[in-house]
C-alpha positions in Angstrom: -35.1 -116.4 -23.6 -34.4 -117.8 -27.0 -31.2 -119.6 -28.0 -30.2 -119.1 -31.8 -29.1 -122.4 -33.1 -27.3 -123.2 -36.4 -29.8 -124.2 -39.0 -28.0 -127.4 -39.6 -27.6 -128.2 -35.8 -29.5 -131.5 -34.7 -30.7 -132.1 -31.2 -28.4 -134.3 -29.1 -29.9 -136.9 -26.8 -27.6 -138.5 -24.5 -28.6 -141.4 -22.6 -29.0 -141.3 -18.8 -26.6 -142.5 -16.4 -27.6 -144.9 -13.7 -27.0 -143.7 -10.4 -26.5 -145.5 -7.1 -29.0 -145.3 -4.5 -26.8 -142.9 -2.2 -26.3 -140.3 -4.9 -29.8 -140.8 -6.3 -31.4 -139.7 -3.1 -29.1 -136.4 -3.0 -29.8 -135.8 -6.6 -33.6 -135.8 -6.0 -33.2 -133.5 -3.0 -31.4 -131.2 -5.0 -33.9 -131.3 -7.9 -36.8 -130.7 -5.5 -34.9 -127.5 -4.0 -34.6 -126.0 -7.5 -38.1 -126.9 -8.2 -39.5 -125.0 -5.2 -37.6 -121.8 -6.1 -38.8 -122.2 -9.8 -35.4 -122.1 -11.3 -36.3 -125.0 -13.4 -39.8 -126.7 -14.3 -40.9 -130.0 -15.5 -41.7 -130.3 -19.2 -43.3 -133.3 -21.1 -41.1 -133.5 -24.2 -37.5 -132.4 -24.7 -35.2 -132.0 -27.9 -32.0 -131.8 -26.2 -30.7 -134.2 -23.2 -27.3 -133.3 -21.7 -25.3 -135.1 -19.3 -25.3 -134.4 -15.7 -22.4 -134.7 -13.4 -22.4 -135.2 -9.7 -19.7 -133.5 -7.7 -19.3 -133.8 -3.9 -18.9 -130.6 -2.0 -16.1 -129.8 0.3 -18.0 -131.1 3.5 -18.6 -134.5 1.6 -22.2 -134.5 2.7 -23.8 -132.4 0.0 -23.5 -132.6 -3.6 -23.4 -130.2 -6.7 -25.3 -131.3 -9.8 -23.7 -130.0 -12.9 -24.8 -130.1 -16.3 -22.6 -130.4 -19.5 -23.8 -127.9 -22.2 -20.8 -128.5 -24.7 -23.0 -130.0 -27.3 -25.6 -127.2 -27.0 -22.8 -124.6 -27.1 -21.4 -125.9 -30.1 -24.8 -125.7 -31.9 -25.3 -122.0 -30.9 -24.7 -119.3 -33.4 -21.9 -117.3 -32.1 -22.6 -113.6 -31.6 -19.8 -111.5 -33.2 -20.7 -108.4 -31.1 -21.3 -109.8 -27.6 -22.7 -107.6 -24.7 -19.7 -106.0 -22.9 -19.1 -106.6 -19.4 -20.7 -104.1 -17.0 -17.2 -103.0 -15.7 -16.1 -102.2 -19.1 -18.9 -100.0 -19.8 -18.6 -98.4 -16.6 -14.8 -97.6 -17.1 -15.7 -96.2 -20.4 -18.4 -93.6 -19.1 -16.7 -92.7 -15.9 -15.7 -89.1 -15.5 -18.0 -87.9 -18.2 -20.5 -85.1 -17.3 -23.2 -86.7 -19.3 -23.8 -90.0 -21.3 -26.5 -90.2 -24.0 -27.9 -93.4 -25.6 -26.7 -92.2 -29.0 -23.0 -92.4 -27.8 -23.7 -96.1 -27.4 -23.6 -96.5 -31.3 -20.3 -94.7 -31.9 
């Protein structure tokens, strides 16, 4: 996947928050979980460093690790013709006997 950035966008590197020991252990556990299932992977160098926020779940035992991507979103080139939602596409083609690829351009 490639993210298109504005040519004048400069990488943002936020400083790291210090976490207390109770939260730090839980954060490391969550990171280990997502490393195991290959949702993320370690890298040597990064250009963008975003804030992470720790949110307690309803049971107050587990946590949710959230990443603030506002600075990256602001630096992205906005697509004037985004991909439509699948339910909109299905609503538009429903009831037709046939649907061809060329109809997608009209």
